[in-house]
N, C-alpha and C positions, 0 to 999 in steps of 0.2 A: 350572482350574475346569471346563473342558470334560469332563474325565475324572473329576471328583469325584462319586462316587455320592451324596454328602450335599448337593450343591448343588440348590436348588430353583429356580434361575433358568433358565426355559425358553428365554430368548433365546439363551443360550450353546449350547444343544443344536441349535438350528435353523440356526446360522450355519456356513458351511463352515470347515474347520480352517485352511486356508491359501489366500491369493489369490496370483496370479502377475501379473507385469508386464502382460500382455495383458488382464487382467481390468479392466473399467471401475471396479470398487470398490477396486482396488489403491491403497494409500496414502491412503485416505479413511476417515473415521470412519463407523461404522454409521448408516444413515438413522434419523432421529428421536432420536438420542442427544443428550445434553447437550453433548458435545464438538462435534458437528456444529453445534448452535445457537450455541455460543461462537464457532466459526469464522465463521459467517454474521454474527454481531453485530460481530466484529472487522473483517470485510471492509466492512461497511456504515459503520463508524466511520471507517476509513481513507478510504473514498470521500468521506465528508463533509469530511474534512480536506483532501483534494486539491481539492475544489470550493472550499473556503474559500481555499486558497492561490491558485488561479486568479483568484478575485475580488479578492484583495489585489494581485496582479500587475496586473490590469486597472485598479484604482484608483490605484496608486502609479506605474505605468509610463507610458511615453510612446509614442504611436503613431509608428511609423517610416514611411518612404516606401513600404514594401511593405504597409502596413496592419496589420501585426502590432504588438502591444504588447510593449515590452521594458523590462527593469529590470536594474540591476546586482545581483549577489549581495549586495554589501555593503549596498545600500539595502534590498533585500528582507529580509535577515537582521535588520537593525535594526528594521524594521516588524513582521516576523512573530515574532520571538523573544519579544515580550511576550505573544503569544497561545499559542505552543507552542515547546518547545525541540527539536522534532523536524523542523525545517525542511528539513534536508538529506535525511533519509529520505523525507519527503513529496515533495520535489523529484524524487528518484530514482523514486518510484512514478509521479509525474505524467509523467515522461519515458518510462517503460516503457509507459504507456498512450497515448503520442503527443500529450500535451497541451502539453508545453513542450519547448524545445530549449536546450541549452547545451553548450559544449565541455568535454571532460575526463570522467574517470570519476567523480571525487568532488570536492566543493567544500569548501574549508577556510576558516574565518573568518580574515580578515586577509590570507592569501596569495592568495585568489581573489576578493577584494572587487570587482575590476574586470571579472569575467567577466559577460558579458551573457546574461540568461535571456530567451528569447522565448516568448511565449504563442502557441501554434499554433491 
């Protein structure tokens, strides 16, 4: 489209042809685009799900000697699965942001039901 003489879209002409890894816009959608807005909306939605997960852990878990609230994966899965079927993905996101801690890379229903998840 950038080289199409019949295109009337001026946005394409004003953008650089290629970005490189050092460029801050590399791998990002154009500012103000619908793609950028969808990404922001998705990020916000996942953030709300992480907050909800933490509040469920707070409600269903028990306070340990260290003052942190903990719950087993099996207990959390049974509680949270009625709300969302993405509990493992949301747990991984929460761990990435330093909100929860648990052992292992991935949690599996049945096999990892006794794994303790701690709210940090």
